[in-house]
N, C-alpha and C positions, 0 to 999 in steps of 0.2 A: 364522572371519573376521568382524570387526565391520563391517558395512556402513554403519552410521551415521558411523563415523570416516572411511571411504573417501568417503562422500558429502560429509562436512563438508570434507575436505581438497581434493576436486575443486572445491567451491564456493569455498574460499579461494584455490586456485591460479588460478582464472578471474578472480577479482576483484582488480583491481589498484588501488592508490590513485592517483586522478587527479593530474595535474601542473597542474591549474587551481586558482586560488584564488577564482574567482568562483562556484563552485557552492555550493548550500545543503546542508549535511550530507552531503557526498559519501561518506564511508566507509560509513555506515549505510545510505544509500539504494542503494549498490552491493551491499551484502550482501542487502538486501531483494530487489532485482532478480535477484540470483544465485539466491536461494531460489525465486523464481517460475519461473525457468527450470529449475531441478532438478524442481520439481513437475510442470511441463508435460512434461519429458522422460520422467518415470516413468509419469505417468497418461495422456499423450496427449490427444486432444480428444474432445469429445462428452459430457462429464460435466456433471451439475448443478452450478450455482455453489457450492452448500453443500459439495460434496466438494472442490472446488478450495480452498475456504476452510479446511476442516478440514486438508487436507494442507499448505497454506501455514503454518498455525498450528504444526503440527509441525516444518516446515522452520525457521521463524523461531526457535522455541524451541531446536531443535538447534543453531542458529547463535549461541545465548547472547544473543539479543535479548530484552528485557523487553517483553511485549505484553499488551495488554487487547483483548478481543473484544467486539463488539456494544456499544460504549460509547454509553450513553444521553445525549442532549442534548435538553432540552425546547425547543420552539418557543414563544415567548412574545409576547404582545401586551398592553400595559398591565398587565404583571406577572401575566397569567393565561396558563396553559399552554393553547395551541390546537392543539398537535400534538406528535408524537414523532419525533425523528430518532435514527439509530443509525449510528455509524461502524463499518464492518467491523473495522478494527484501528486501535489507537493504539500506536505503537512507540516505546519509550524516552521516552514523554511528549512527543515532539517530531514525529513523523511520522504523518499519517493515511494508511492504505491503503484504497482502495475497490476491490472486486473486481467485474469484469463478465465476462460469458460471451458470446462471439460478437457480431457486429454492430458491431464497431468502437466509436468514441467519438462521441457525439452532443453537441450543445450542452447538453442537459439534464444528461448525466453530468458535464460540465465545470462547469456552473453548480452542480450539487449539491455537488461537491467545493469549489468556491469559497466556497459558503455555509458548509460545514463549517469551512474555514480561518477565515473571518471570525468565526464564532461561537466558535471555540476560541482565537482569536488566535495560531494556529501559523503557521509560515512555509511549510511543505512538505507536500504530499500526493502520493501516487503512485497513479494510476489504472492498474490492471493488468487486461488483458483476456485471457482464456484462449479463444482462438478456433480455428477450423479450420485456419488457416494458421500456428499457433504462438501464442506468448505475445508480447504487445506491452505497452508501458507509456508513460505520459505523466507527466512531473514537472510538478505544478502549483504555482506559487509564489504566495504571498500577499504582494502589495506593498501596504504600508500607504498608505492614501489621505492625501494632504497637502491641507489646505485653506489657502487664502490669506486 
């Protein structure tokens, strides 16, 4: 029995294409969220963040999504690198995924993801939290600033 095919079909059955046209990248983000739930359902709670990240990488790859892990972005001031930032995942060159473990979402987490979106000029990030009560997620949208 090929369990990866069964897992894949369970994910695909659960994920339905939304009937809304105002969502940013709905099909891909629904697949990502389904993968996160699959990881949590198999691993449960209480593991280190790096293990959820490794399992999610496997799940995303099994779902045929193109991913990059730990994508480096330098923090610059006056063309000098003053810091390093790493995105947990970049999916299909369009969506940032940031993984957290326990504790919910703080303003710091959301600000971090908003900085990633602004720096990369992407429109969507998904903040995924593997906590004691289950997996939860927030879709963070990058609305371009308009100056008058």
